[in-house]
C-alpha positions as CSV (number, residue, x, y, z in Angstrom):
1,M,0.0,0.0,0.0
2,A,1.3,3.5,-0.9
3,N,2.2,6.0,1.7
4,A,0.1,9.2,2.2
5,I,2.8,10.5,4.5
6,R,6.5,9.5,4.8
7,I,8.7,11.3,7.3
8,D,12.4,10.3,7.6
9,N,14.9,11.6,10.2
10,L,13.0,14.8,10.9
11,Q,14.9,17.2,13.1
12,K,13.9,20.6,14.5
13,K,15.4,22.9,17.1
14,F,14.4,26.4,18.4
15,R,16.3,29.2,19.9
16,L,15.4,30.1,23.5
17,G,14.9,33.8,24.0
18,F,17.7,36.2,23.2
19,I,20.5,34.0,24.6
20,P,22.5,31.8,22.1
21,K,20.9,28.6,23.4
22,T,18.7,26.1,21.5
23,R,16.4,23.3,22.3
24,Q,16.0,20.2,20.2
25,I,12.3,19.5,19.8
26,L,12.4,16.8,17.1
27,K,15.3,14.4,17.3
28,G,15.3,12.4,14.1
29,I,11.7,11.0,13.9
30,T,10.8,8.5,11.2
31,F,7.4,7.0,10.5
32,S,4.9,6.6,7.6
33,V,1.1,6.7,7.2
34,S,-0.5,4.4,4.6
35,E,-3.2,5.6,2.3
36,G,-6.7,5.0,3.6
37,E,-5.8,4.5,7.3
38,I,-6.6,6.4,10.5
39,F,-3.3,7.2,12.2
40,G,-3.0,8.4,15.8
41,Y,0.0,10.5,16.9
42,L,0.3,10.4,20.7
43,G,2.6,12.0,23.2
44,P,2.6,14.1,26.4
45,N,2.6,17.9,26.2
46,G,5.8,19.3,24.6
47,A,6.7,16.0,23.0
48,G,6.8,17.4,19.5
49,K,3.3,16.5,18.0
50,T,2.3,20.0,16.9
51,T,5.9,20.8,15.7
52,T,5.7,17.7,13.5
53,I,2.5,18.8,12.0
54,K,3.8,22.3,11.4
55,C,6.9,20.9,9.6
56,L,4.6,18.6,7.6
57,L,2.5,21.6,6.5
58,D,5.6,23.8,5.8
59,L,4.5,26.3,8.4
60,I,8.0,25.9,9.9
61,H,11.1,24.6,8.2
62,P,12.8,21.5,9.6
63,D,16.6,21.5,10.2
64,A,17.0,18.1,8.6
65,G,15.0,15.2,7.3
66,T,12.6,14.5,4.4
67,I,8.8,14.8,4.3
68,E,6.7,13.4,1.5
69,I,2.9,13.6,0.9
70,F,1.6,11.1,-1.5
71,G,5.1,10.6,-2.9
72,R,5.8,14.2,-3.5
73,S,7.9,16.6,-1.4
74,H,5.8,18.5,1.2
75,L,7.2,21.7,-0.4
76,S,5.4,21.0,-3.6
77,P,2.1,23.0,-4.0
78,R,0.5,20.0,-5.6
79,S,1.1,17.9,-2.5
80,R,-0.8,20.5,-0.3
81,Q,-3.8,20.7,-2.7
82,T,-4.8,17.2,-1.5
83,L,-4.9,17.9,2.2
84,G,-7.2,19.6,4.8
85,F,-6.0,20.8,8.2
86,L,-7.6,21.7,11.5
87,P,-5.2,23.3,14.0
88,E,-5.5,22.7,17.8
89,N,-6.5,26.2,18.5
90,P,-8.2,27.5,15.3
91,Y,-8.8,31.3,15.0
92,F,-11.6,32.5,12.8
93,Y,-13.0,36.0,12.0
94,D,-15.6,36.4,14.7
95,Y,-18.1,38.4,12.7
96,L,-18.5,35.9,9.9
97,T,-21.3,33.4,10.1
98,A,-20.5,29.7,9.7
99,A,-21.8,29.7,6.1
100,E,-19.8,32.8,5.2
101,F,-16.7,31.4,6.7
102,L,-17.0,28.2,4.6
103,A,-17.8,30.3,1.5
104,F,-14.6,32.3,2.1
105,T,-12.6,29.0,2.4
106,A,-14.2,27.6,-0.7
107,D,-13.3,30.8,-2.7
108,L,-9.6,30.1,-1.8
109,F,-9.9,26.8,-3.6
110,G,-11.7,28.3,-6.6
111,L,-15.0,26.4,-6.3
112,D,-17.7,27.7,-8.6
113,R,-21.0,29.1,-7.1
114,V,-23.1,26.0,-7.6
115,E,-20.5,23.6,-6.2
116,K,-19.7,25.9,-3.4
117,E,-23.3,26.2,-2.2
118,E,-23.8,22.5,-2.4
119,R,-20.6,21.6,-0.5
120,I,-21.3,24.2,2.2
121,A,-24.8,22.8,2.8
122,R,-23.4,19.3,2.9
123,L,-20.6,20.0,5.3
124,L,-22.7,22.0,7.7
125,K,-25.1,19.1,7.9
126,L,-22.2,16.7,8.3
127,V,-20.8,18.5,11.3
128,G,-24.2,19.2,12.8
129,L,-24.2,23.0,12.3
130,E,-26.9,23.4,9.6
131,R,-29.2,25.2,12.2
132,A,-26.3,27.5,13.1
133,A,-25.4,28.4,9.5
134,G,-26.4,32.0,9.9
135,L,-25.0,32.5,13.4
136,P,-21.8,34.6,13.9
137,L,-18.8,32.6,15.0
138,R,-18.3,34.8,18.0
139,K,-21.4,33.2,19.5
140,F,-20.2,29.7,19.0
141,S,-19.0,27.5,21.9
142,R,-15.6,25.8,21.8
143,G,-17.1,22.6,20.5
144,M,-19.1,24.4,17.8
145,L,-15.9,26.2,16.6
146,Q,-14.2,22.8,16.4
147,R,-17.1,21.6,14.2
148,A,-16.8,24.7,12.0
149,G,-13.0,24.1,11.8
150,L,-13.5,20.5,10.8
151,A,-15.9,21.6,8.0
152,Q,-13.4,24.1,6.6
153,A,-10.8,21.3,6.6
154,L,-13.1,19.4,4.2
155,V,-14.0,22.2,1.8
156,N,-11.6,21.0,-0.9
157,D,-12.6,17.3,-0.5
158,P,-9.1,16.4,0.6
159,K,-7.4,12.9,0.3
160,L,-5.5,13.6,3.5
161,V,-7.0,15.1,6.6
162,I,-4.7,16.4,9.4
163,L,-6.4,17.1,12.7
164,D,-4.6,18.5,15.7
165,E,-6.7,17.7,18.9
166,P,-10.0,17.7,17.0
167,L,-12.0,16.4,20.0
168,G,-10.9,19.2,22.4
169,G,-13.7,21.1,24.1
170,M,-16.5,18.6,23.1
171,D,-18.9,16.9,25.3
172,P,-19.3,13.0,25.1
173,I,-22.0,13.3,22.5
174,G,-20.0,15.7,20.4
175,R,-16.9,13.5,20.6
176,K,-18.9,10.4,19.4
177,E,-20.3,12.4,16.5
178,I,-16.9,13.6,15.4
179,R,-15.5,10.0,15.9
180,D,-18.2,8.8,13.6
181,I,-17.3,11.4,11.0
182,I,-13.6,10.5,11.1
183,V,-14.5,6.8,10.6
184,R,-16.6,7.8,7.6
185,F,-13.6,9.5,6.1
186,K,-11.9,6.2,6.0
187,D,-14.9,4.6,4.3
188,E,-14.6,7.3,1.6
189,G,-11.0,6.4,1.0
190,K,-9.5,9.4,2.9
191,T,-6.4,9.2,5.1
192,V,-6.6,10.7,8.6
193,F,-3.6,11.8,10.7
194,F,-4.6,13.2,14.1
195,T,-3.4,13.9,17.6
196,S,-5.5,13.6,20.7
197,H,-5.1,13.5,24.5
198,I,-8.2,11.4,24.7
199,L,-6.7,7.9,24.4
200,Q,-10.0,6.1,24.5
201,D,-11.1,7.9,21.3
202,I,-7.9,7.0,19.6
203,E,-8.2,3.4,20.6
204,M,-11.7,3.2,19.3
205,I,-11.0,4.5,15.7
206,C,-7.3,4.2,14.9
207,D,-5.7,1.6,12.7
208,R,-2.1,2.5,13.7
209,V,-0.5,4.8,16.2
210,A,2.9,6.3,17.0
211,I,4.0,7.5,20.4
212,I,6.4,10.4,20.6
213,V,8.3,11.2,23.8
214,G,11.0,13.9,24.1
215,G,11.2,14.4,20.3
216,R,11.7,10.7,19.5
217,I,9.3,8.0,18.3
218,V,9.4,5.4,21.0
219,K,6.7,3.0,19.8
220,E,4.8,2.6,16.5
221,G,2.6,-0.1,15.1
222,A,-0.9,-1.4,14.4
223,L,-3.2,-1.0,17.4
224,R,-4.1,-4.6,17.4
225,D,-0.4,-5.5,17.7
226,L,0.4,-3.0,20.5
227,V,-2.7,-3.7,22.6
228,S,-2.8,-7.3,23.9
229,E,-5.8,-9.2,25.2
230,R,-3.9,-10.1,28.3
231,V,-6.2,-9.8,31.4
232,L,-4.6,-7.5,33.9
233,F,-7.1,-8.1,36.6
234,T,-10.8,-8.9,37.1
235,E,-13.2,-6.4,38.7
236,V,-15.9,-8.1,40.8
237,T,-18.9,-6.5,42.4
238,V,-20.9,-8.5,45.0
239,S,-23.8,-7.7,47.3
240,G,-25.0,-9.4,50.5
241,L,-21.5,-10.1,52.0
242,S,-19.0,-8.2,54.0
243,P,-15.6,-7.1,52.7
244,E,-13.8,-9.3,55.3
245,A,-15.2,-12.4,53.5
246,F,-12.8,-11.7,50.6
247,R,-9.5,-11.2,52.5
248,G,-6.7,-13.0,50.6
249,L,-8.8,-13.4,47.4
250,G,-8.5,-9.9,46.0
251,E,-7.0,-6.4,46.4
252,S,-8.4,-2.9,46.6
253,I,-11.4,-4.2,48.5
254,S,-14.0,-1.6,49.3
255,A,-17.6,-1.3,50.2
256,R,-20.3,1.2,49.3
257,G,-23.8,0.6,50.7
258,D,-24.5,-3.2,50.4
259,R,-22.0,-3.7,47.6
260,V,-18.4,-4.9,47.9
261,F,-15.9,-4.1,45.1
262,L,-12.6,-5.9,44.6
263,K,-9.9,-6.5,42.1
264,V,-8.7,-10.1,41.6
265,Y,-5.2,-10.1,40.0
266,D,-4.7,-13.9,40.2
267,E,-7.0,-15.5,37.6
268,S,-7.0,-18.8,39.5
269,K,-8.7,-17.0,42.5
270,V,-11.7,-15.8,40.4
271,D,-13.4,-19.2,40.7
272,E,-12.8,-19.1,44.5
273,V,-14.5,-15.8,44.7
274,L,-17.5,-17.2,42.8
275,E,-17.7,-20.3,45.0
276,L,-17.6,-18.1,48.1
277,V,-20.4,-15.9,46.9
278,H,-22.5,-19.0,46.1
279,D,-21.8,-20.8,49.3
280,Q,-22.5,-17.8,51.5
281,K,-25.7,-16.9,49.6
282,G,-24.3,-13.6,48.3
283,R,-25.2,-12.1,44.9
284,L,-22.8,-11.5,42.0
285,V,-23.6,-8.1,40.6
286,S,-20.8,-7.9,37.9
287,L,-17.6,-9.6,36.9
288,S,-15.4,-7.7,34.4
289,P,-12.0,-8.9,33.1
290,R,-9.8,-5.8,32.6
291,T,-7.6,-6.2,29.5
292,E,-4.7,-4.0,28.5
293,T,-5.6,-0.6,26.9
294,L,-3.9,2.0,24.9
295,E,-3.8,4.1,28.0
296,D,-1.8,1.4,29.9
297,I,0.7,1.2,27.0
298,F,1.0,5.0,26.8
299,I,1.6,5.5,30.5
300,E,4.1,2.7,30.7
301,T,5.9,4.0,27.7
302,V,6.1,7.6,28.8
303,T,7.1,6.8,32.4
304,R,9.9,4.5,31.3
305,T,11.3,6.8,28.7
């Protein structure tokens, strides 16, 4: 499969203040994003995620390394014609309405009047802003501005969509709706490259991820290969028994009301817990094996690096 993005040995440093001192932000990062996949780019604050995106978009110039977009240099105007971008903190002219803002963006791409009107109506509906089309952007909430920003990133019907923290400022319903839109991009053959601090969302929709820490890629791969199905512990909720009945069988034992909560790390003891509940006439409320998540991998990777 061809690459939508290929980055090789990317390096970038910045001067600090007026003194002749520099800080290396990107320390030779290398990774690729295949066409048609959803790729998550993870890392703690200051790791270099946004700097990577700015280099990719030629908003800043790297000190070393190569960047290709669909096989062309990122410096080629033709490579940028095929992408859409939503920055982490987008700024829009407050007195434009949502429809006017998208019309302005469409004019930059030379869309004719009929195509422009059709695409604006479709995009406003896609991001859930059709009822706010005539509302000035200064009256939008943070989540609504993110939706407007996502719509502008799609005005040119891009093959590659780059999203920097697209889910920030959204409530759970809004996050789900945007996740669904991103998944729809893949169904349409688009490639999505995005960053997010919300690891649960990345785990739900990404095909592959890369973790950057301190300017270096420390882990990369398909999500199914990184996240194992190994059971870390089993969460058990029981009613009708006292916490003391489970001493030696589990950890983090607590009680709220008539319910006892415990974590069983030794899988061989899960059956003992169930037998105890049955023998002492208790009631099993829930039993949930807790498998490894992307958050577990991320925390372990960051703390060990």
